[in-house]
Backbone as CSV, one residue per row, in Angstrom:
resi,resn,N_x,N_y,N_z,CA_x,CA_y,CA_z,C_x,C_y,C_z
1,UNK,-18.786,-8.444,-5.499,-18.232,-8.149,-6.806,-17.256,-9.233,-7.232
2,UNK,-17.207,-9.525,-8.517,-16.307,-10.556,-9.027,-15.054,-9.977,-9.687
3,UNK,-14.878,-8.663,-9.609,-13.702,-8.008,-10.186,-12.452,-8.514,-9.475
4,UNK,-11.487,-9.037,-10.254,-10.246,-9.549,-9.680,-9.057,-8.627,-9.919
5,UNK,-9.133,-7.821,-10.970,-8.033,-6.926,-11.292,-8.600,-5.556,-11.645
6,UNK,-8.030,-4.518,-11.042,-8.456,-3.153,-11.311,-7.216,-2.307,-11.580
7,UNK,-7.150,-1.727,-12.776,-6.006,-0.912,-13.175,-6.461,0.529,-13.374
8,UNK,-6.077,1.384,-12.449,-6.385,2.813,-12.516,-5.092,3.619,-12.678
9,UNK,-4.085,2.980,-13.241,-2.787,3.636,-13.399,-2.841,4.744,-14.447
10,UNK,-1.878,5.650,-14.326,-1.692,6.723,-15.308,-2.928,7.607,-15.446
11,UNK,-3.419,8.073,-14.301,-4.542,9.006,-14.255,-4.140,10.219,-13.420
12,UNK,-5.096,10.957,-12.940,-4.823,12.153,-12.146,-5.394,12.046,-10.734
13,UNK,-5.429,10.833,-10.205,-5.960,10.594,-8.861,-5.003,11.210,-7.847
14,UNK,-5.525,12.052,-6.940,-4.630,12.678,-5.961,-4.887,12.240,-4.516
15,UNK,-5.989,11.544,-4.277,-6.225,10.979,-2.951,-7.098,9.734,-3.062
16,UNK,-6.954,8.870,-2.076,-7.789,7.677,-1.982,-8.671,7.875,-0.757
17,UNK,-9.928,8.163,-0.985,-10.859,8.431,0.109,-11.238,7.125,0.830
18,UNK,-11.744,7.265,2.036,-12.217,6.107,2.801,-13.255,5.320,2.008
19,UNK,-13.120,4.022,2.020,-14.078,3.082,1.422,-14.226,3.223,-0.096
20,UNK,-13.225,3.760,-0.761,-13.256,3.892,-2.223,-13.477,2.545,-2.900
21,UNK,-12.861,1.496,-2.359,-12.922,0.177,-2.986,-13.827,-0.784,-2.212
22,UNK,-14.718,-0.242,-1.420,-15.601,-1.039,-0.572,-16.392,-2.072,-1.390
23,UNK,-16.375,-3.302,-0.911,-17.159,-4.369,-1.527,-16.444,-5.133,-2.630
24,UNK,-15.231,-4.737,-2.955,-14.483,-5.455,-4.007,-13.739,-6.626,-3.372
25,UNK,-14.506,-7.526,-2.791,-13.908,-8.619,-1.996,-13.246,-9.718,-2.821
26,UNK,-13.368,-9.701,-4.147,-12.648,-10.657,-4.999,-11.403,-10.039,-5.620
27,UNK,-11.188,-8.746,-5.370,-10.063,-8.036,-5.977,-8.730,-8.593,-5.492
28,UNK,-7.880,-8.990,-6.438,-6.561,-9.532,-6.115,-5.435,-8.587,-6.498
29,UNK,-5.649,-7.775,-7.531,-4.616,-6.861,-8.018,-5.204,-5.472,-8.189
30,UNK,-4.553,-4.489,-7.562,-4.979,-3.100,-7.675,-3.775,-2.257,-8.089
31,UNK,-3.879,-1.643,-9.266,-2.785,-0.822,-9.779,-3.202,0.639,-9.755
32,UNK,-2.547,1.400,-8.893,-2.781,2.837,-8.766,-1.514,3.626,-9.099
33,UNK,-0.607,3.004,-9.815,0.672,3.648,-10.132,0.494,4.768,-11.154
34,UNK,1.496,5.624,-11.211,1.524,6.747,-12.156,0.298,7.641,-12.016
35,UNK,0.018,8.031,-10.778,-1.027,8.997,-10.488,-0.384,10.158,-9.734
36,UNK,-1.174,10.895,-9.003,-0.668,12.020,-8.220,-1.109,11.892,-6.762
37,UNK,-1.189,10.651,-6.297,-1.710,10.373,-4.957,-0.783,10.935,-3.882
38,UNK,-1.356,11.827,-3.064,-0.642,12.413,-1.932,-1.222,11.936,-0.608
39,UNK,-2.536,11.649,-0.621,-3.247,11.383,0.624,-3.988,10.058,0.584
40,UNK,-3.798,9.296,1.657,-4.556,8.065,1.885,-5.049,8.113,3.325
41,UNK,-6.163,7.446,3.596,-6.759,7.458,4.924,-6.799,6.044,5.499
42,UNK,-7.104,5.954,6.779,-7.104,4.659,7.467,-7.989,3.640,6.773
43,UNK,-9.108,4.055,6.208,-10.012,3.128,5.527,-9.986,3.284,4.010
44,UNK,-8.912,3.827,3.483,-8.768,3.882,2.024,-8.755,2.463,1.457
45,UNK,-8.087,1.567,2.188,-8.038,0.150,1.821,-8.725,-0.601,2.957
46,UNK,-10.023,-0.800,2.821,-10.829,-1.291,3.928,-10.846,-2.821,4.020
47,UNK,-11.545,-3.327,5.029,-11.553,-4.763,5.339,-12.214,-5.634,4.286
48,UNK,-12.950,-5.047,3.321,-13.556,-5.870,2.266,-12.533,-6.260,1.199
49,UNK,-11.326,-5.725,1.281,-10.265,-6.064,0.316,-9.424,-7.236,0.825
50,UNK,-10.064,-8.188,1.451,-9.333,-9.300,2.073,-8.676,-10.246,1.075
51,UNK,-9.003,-10.158,-0.214,-8.379,-11.015,-1.233,-7.204,-10.348,-1.943
52,UNK,-6.975,-9.074,-1.660,-5.949,-8.319,-2.387,-4.556,-8.874,-2.134
53,UNK,-3.869,-9.222,-3.221,-2.523,-9.791,-3.126,-1.446,-8.823,-3.607
54,UNK,-1.794,-7.924,-4.522,-0.802,-7.000,-5.079,-1.374,-5.589,-5.138
55,UNK,-0.625,-4.641,-4.562,-1.017,-3.240,-4.559,0.137,-2.403,-5.088
56,UNK,-0.110,-1.715,-6.198,0.918,-0.855,-6.810,0.556,0.599,-6.569
57,UNK,1.393,1.270,-5.785,1.252,2.691,-5.511,2.515,3.442,-5.944
58,UNK,3.288,2.811,-6.803,4.531,3.431,-7.255,4.253,4.619,-8.174
59,UNK,5.236,5.495,-8.261,5.148,6.688,-9.120,3.964,7.577,-8.749
60,UNK,3.885,7.905,-7.454,2.876,8.833,-6.961,3.579,9.927,-6.172
61,UNK,2.850,10.599,-5.304,3.419,11.716,-4.548,3.228,11.539,-3.043
62,UNK,3.268,10.280,-2.610,3.131,9.990,-1.186,4.342,10.522,-0.432
63,UNK,4.091,11.168,0.708,5.182,11.744,1.493,5.444,10.990,2.798
64,UNK,4.431,10.295,3.299,4.588,9.523,4.530,3.588,8.377,4.545
65,UNK,3.855,7.403,5.408,2.959,6.255,5.579,2.521,6.214,7.039
66,UNK,1.224,6.420,7.263,0.664,6.434,8.613,0.576,5.037,9.206
67,UNK,0.483,4.979,10.524,0.230,3.715,11.217,-1.043,3.066,10.683
68,UNK,-0.992,1.766,10.492,-2.154,0.940,10.131,-2.762,1.254,8.763
69,UNK,-2.070,1.967,7.914,-2.624,2.388,6.629,-2.976,1.191,5.734
70,UNK,-2.250,0.095,5.910,-2.511,-1.108,5.117,-3.020,-2.264,5.974
71,UNK,-3.431,-2.001,7.195,-3.674,-3.069,8.169,-4.842,-4.006,7.850
72,UNK,-5.726,-3.611,6.945,-6.844,-4.493,6.570,-6.494,-5.421,5.409
73,UNK,-5.319,-5.263,4.835,-4.936,-6.035,3.647,-4.194,-7.303,4.068
74,UNK,-4.916,-8.191,4.703,-4.318,-9.367,5.343,-3.710,-10.370,4.373
75,UNK,-4.115,-10.355,3.097,-3.592,-11.296,2.100,-2.520,-10.688,1.210
76,UNK,-2.173,-9.432,1.456,-1.243,-8.727,0.570,0.122,-9.406,0.520
77,UNK,0.587,-9.677,-0.699,1.883,-10.326,-0.919,2.910,-9.385,-1.528
78,UNK,2.454,-8.430,-2.343,3.366,-7.506,-3.027,2.878,-6.076,-2.849
79,UNK,3.783,-5.206,-2.400,3.453,-3.797,-2.193,4.530,-2.941,-2.839
80,UNK,4.109,-2.169,-3.837,5.034,-1.334,-4.598,4.823,0.126,-4.212
81,UNK,5.826,0.701,-3.559,5.787,2.095,-3.121,6.974,2.877,-3.673
82,UNK,7.621,2.332,-4.675,8.811,2.966,-5.233,8.465,4.237,-6.011
83,UNK,9.450,5.100,-6.138,9.314,6.358,-6.876,8.178,7.233,-6.346
84,UNK,8.192,7.437,-5.025,7.305,8.386,-4.375,8.182,9.442,-3.709
85,UNK,7.635,10.180,-2.787,8.378,11.213,-2.053,8.394,10.897,-0.562
86,UNK,8.280,9.612,-0.232,8.156,9.179,1.163,9.404,9.559,1.953
87,UNK,9.175,10.323,3.023,10.263,10.738,3.918,10.232,9.958,5.225
88,UNK,9.018,9.632,5.647,8.840,9.077,6.983,7.835,7.931,6.958
89,UNK,8.172,6.849,7.652,7.285,5.694,7.763,7.005,5.461,9.238
90,UNK,5.748,5.552,9.622,5.371,5.285,11.017,5.693,3.831,11.369
91,UNK,5.969,3.575,12.622,6.442,2.249,13.043,5.427,1.132,12.822
92,UNK,4.131,1.446,12.750,3.113,0.421,12.526,2.438,0.555,11.153
93,UNK,3.112,1.172,10.219,2.554,1.347,8.867,2.302,0.000,8.190
94,UNK,3.134,-0.984,8.492,3.029,-2.290,7.840,2.413,-3.352,8.753
95,UNK,1.707,-2.922,9.750,1.071,-3.845,10.697,0.071,-4.757,9.987
96,UNK,0.052,-6.013,10.379,-0.849,-7.059,9.852,-0.487,-7.538,8.451
97,UNK,0.631,-7.140,7.923,1.027,-7.578,6.580,1.936,-8.803,6.668
98,UNK,1.485,-9.796,7.397,2.311,-10.988,7.628,2.470,-11.856,6.383
99,UNK,1.651,-11.649,5.351,1.779,-12.437,4.111,2.670,-11.745,3.073
100,UNK,3.122,-10.537,3.369,3.892,-9.766,2.393,5.224,-10.441,2.074
101,UNK,5.472,-10.658,0.783,6.732,-11.240,0.303,7.675,-10.183,-0.239
102,UNK,7.090,-9.173,-0.901,7.881,-8.150,-1.582,7.427,-6.765,-1.165
103,UNK,8.378,-5.943,-0.743,8.125,-4.541,-0.425,9.150,-3.704,-1.158
104,UNK,8.678,-2.863,-2.070,9.577,-2.014,-2.846,9.423,-0.574,-2.378
105,UNK,10.488,-0.034,-1.767,10.545,1.340,-1.290,11.624,2.144,-2.014
106,UNK,12.103,1.614,-3.107,13.197,2.225,-3.851,12.827,3.636,-4.346
107,UNK,13.809,4.486,-4.431,13.667,5.839,-5.001,12.635,6.685,-4.270
108,UNK,12.788,6.765,-2.968,11.995,7.661,-2.143,12.951,8.640,-1.467
109,UNK,12.486,9.343,-0.470,13.308,10.322,0.253,13.332,9.971,1.735
110,UNK,13.357,8.687,2.027,13.268,8.203,3.408,14.471,8.681,4.220
111,UNK,14.165,9.360,5.323,15.233,9.834,6.201,15.146,9.206,7.591
112,UNK,13.962,8.749,7.975,13.785,8.137,9.296,13.022,6.822,9.155
113,UNK,13.616,5.757,9.693,12.932,4.468,9.800,12.922,4.120,11.282
114,UNK,11.751,4.084,11.848,11.622,3.806,13.276,11.933,2.352,13.596
115,UNK,12.382,2.140,14.802,12.612,0.790,15.299,11.308,0.014,15.237
116,UNK,11.356,-1.208,14.727,10.178,-2.063,14.666,9.327,-1.880,13.424
117,UNK,9.728,-1.002,12.520,8.936,-0.726,11.317,8.664,-1.988,10.506
118,UNK,9.636,-2.878,10.437,9.502,-4.068,9.589,9.210,-5.343,10.379
119,UNK,8.991,-5.242,11.668,8.818,-6.438,12.509,7.565,-7.246,12.185
120,UNK,6.557,-6.618,11.595,5.307,-7.308,11.276,5.401,-8.105,9.970
121,UNK,6.470,-7.918,9.237,6.626,-8.510,7.915,7.355,-9.851,8.046
122,UNK,6.710,-10.803,8.648,7.348,-12.062,9.004,7.645,-12.974,7.817
123,UNK,6.983,-12.778,6.663,7.240,-13.579,5.474,7.977,-12.816,4.383
124,UNK,8.494,-11.653,4.713,9.150,-10.806,3.730,10.400,-11.499,3.158
125,UNK,10.456,-11.581,1.829,11.610,-12.171,1.157,12.437,-11.129,0.435
126,UNK,11.781,-10.062,-0.052,12.490,-9.007,-0.773,12.100,-7.646,-0.255
127,UNK,13.115,-6.893,0.202,12.946,-5.502,0.588,13.861,-4.694,-0.313
128,UNK,13.248,-3.969,-1.212,14.022,-3.228,-2.211,13.900,-1.754,-1.908
């Protein structure tokens, strides 16, 4: 697929099923903000999204981030998770995100951050 930008913001999406975006290997920007997303799975963002640079999941209803949830997004530079209901982040939630420059976790309900949660973010410049 040659799709580079996909904007599904401001809809009523409540979960991202496994392989939803399968085959969108040219996709660089994915906007899923302003939805009602509560659930994501290990392969919601699968290995065919290797070109993805920006993922917006802000203004949803995420409550936690599982281990390896973004681990196939090897080119990801910007991740927006602000204005969710995130309470807990597993220690390997950000594994393999070595290209990430910006991580926005503002306006959540985070109460526990495990040791090593951010250790995989070796190029991180902004943590908001």
